C-alpha atoms as one frame of an Amber mdcrd trajectory, in Angstrom:
protein
 -10.803  45.604 -85.496  -9.901  42.713 -87.842 -10.456  38.904 -87.465  -7.565
  37.667 -89.436  -3.948  38.344 -89.245  -0.941  38.742 -91.797   2.532  37.148
 -91.376   4.139  40.095 -93.268   5.418  40.233 -96.775   7.026  37.318 -97.742
   6.825  36.725-101.344   7.445  39.463-104.093   6.956  38.313-107.697   8.408
  40.043-110.726   6.990  39.967-114.209  10.053  39.425-116.837  10.208  39.440
-120.573  13.680  37.940-120.727  14.197  35.194-118.146  17.657  34.577-118.593
  18.584  38.432-118.446  16.294  38.659-115.291  18.004  35.666-113.605  21.385
  37.037-114.116  20.471  40.206-112.369  18.577  38.717-109.542  21.188  36.225
-109.125  23.893  39.031-108.737  21.442  41.219-106.530  20.706  38.389-104.149
  23.975  36.502-104.063  22.442  33.090-104.216  21.544  30.640-107.215  17.809
  29.951-107.505  16.363  27.301-105.507  13.531  26.744-108.344  14.678  27.196
-111.695  12.279  26.373-114.616  11.248  28.034-118.002   7.930  29.048-116.403
   9.065  30.419-113.151  12.533  31.058-111.129  12.401  31.431-107.548  14.984
  32.268-104.869  14.888  32.088-101.119  16.706  34.814 -99.191  16.608  35.659
 -95.549  13.047  34.483 -95.140  11.568  35.967 -98.370  10.735  34.240-101.622
  11.637  36.263-104.698   9.943  34.883-107.843  10.419  35.618-111.646   7.395
  35.243-113.818   8.060  34.985-117.368   5.163  36.487-119.324   3.560  37.984
-116.282   2.507  41.153-118.160   0.259  38.746-120.370  -1.270  37.292-116.848
  -1.891  40.910-116.093   1.138  41.782-113.882   1.742  45.611-114.470   4.853
  45.436-112.084   6.031  43.486-108.970   3.489  42.265-106.663   4.006  41.806
-102.774   2.279  39.052-101.375   1.117  39.376 -97.873   1.036  35.864 -96.118
  -2.081  35.338 -94.415  -3.604  32.620 -92.058  -7.151  32.733 -93.708  -7.176
  33.965 -97.252 -11.204  33.996 -97.687 -11.443  35.982 -94.415  -8.628  38.459
 -95.379 -10.263  38.942 -98.779 -13.597  39.801 -97.173 -12.014  41.981 -94.764
 -10.433  43.976 -97.712 -13.310  44.089 -99.913 -15.458  45.324 -97.073 -12.721
  48.177 -96.546 -13.118  49.262-100.103 -10.626  47.108-102.178 -11.644  45.399
-105.550 -10.932  41.593-106.255  -8.477  41.521-109.234  -7.880  37.736-109.224
 -10.013  35.615-107.078  -8.583  32.872-104.733  -7.035  30.138-106.714  -4.753
  27.116-105.820  -1.151  27.491-107.432   0.526  24.407-105.788  -0.243  21.645
-103.221  -1.620  23.669-100.155  -1.001  27.104-101.454  -3.683  29.632-102.335
  -3.104  33.099-103.741  -5.509  36.173-104.794  -5.007  39.656-105.432  -6.938
  42.930-104.840  -6.676  46.498-106.029  -6.878  49.497-103.649  -8.472  52.852
-104.347  -5.424  53.921-106.149  -4.990  50.926-108.325  -2.115  49.325-106.322
  -2.262  45.493-106.479  -2.017  43.678-103.204  -1.318  40.030-103.116  -2.618
  37.439-100.497  -1.017  34.023-100.169  -2.057  31.447 -97.793  -0.171  28.134
 -97.054  -2.121  25.295 -95.776
């Protein structure tokens, strides 16, 4: 049925308004210190998953946590999803060396993230 595959949900980003408070809660929840800790982003690596805190995420259009499906070919998967009825929310963009992301919404308005590491 599909030409491109997913490698599962490996990244979940959470919009936060108070980074220090969110960091305290997520550090307690996950039981580890963040591997990336900056004023613009805090990231944890736990059991093969990346959990990120995005300060000001709401201002960037994040209405809640976004689960990112890791894919081998983001352009192909985006084409498959739009052909199936999803709408592009955020077009493919590079967010770091070799890392590309995009988001779509399904018929119910749920946001689905796509992430490709090169």
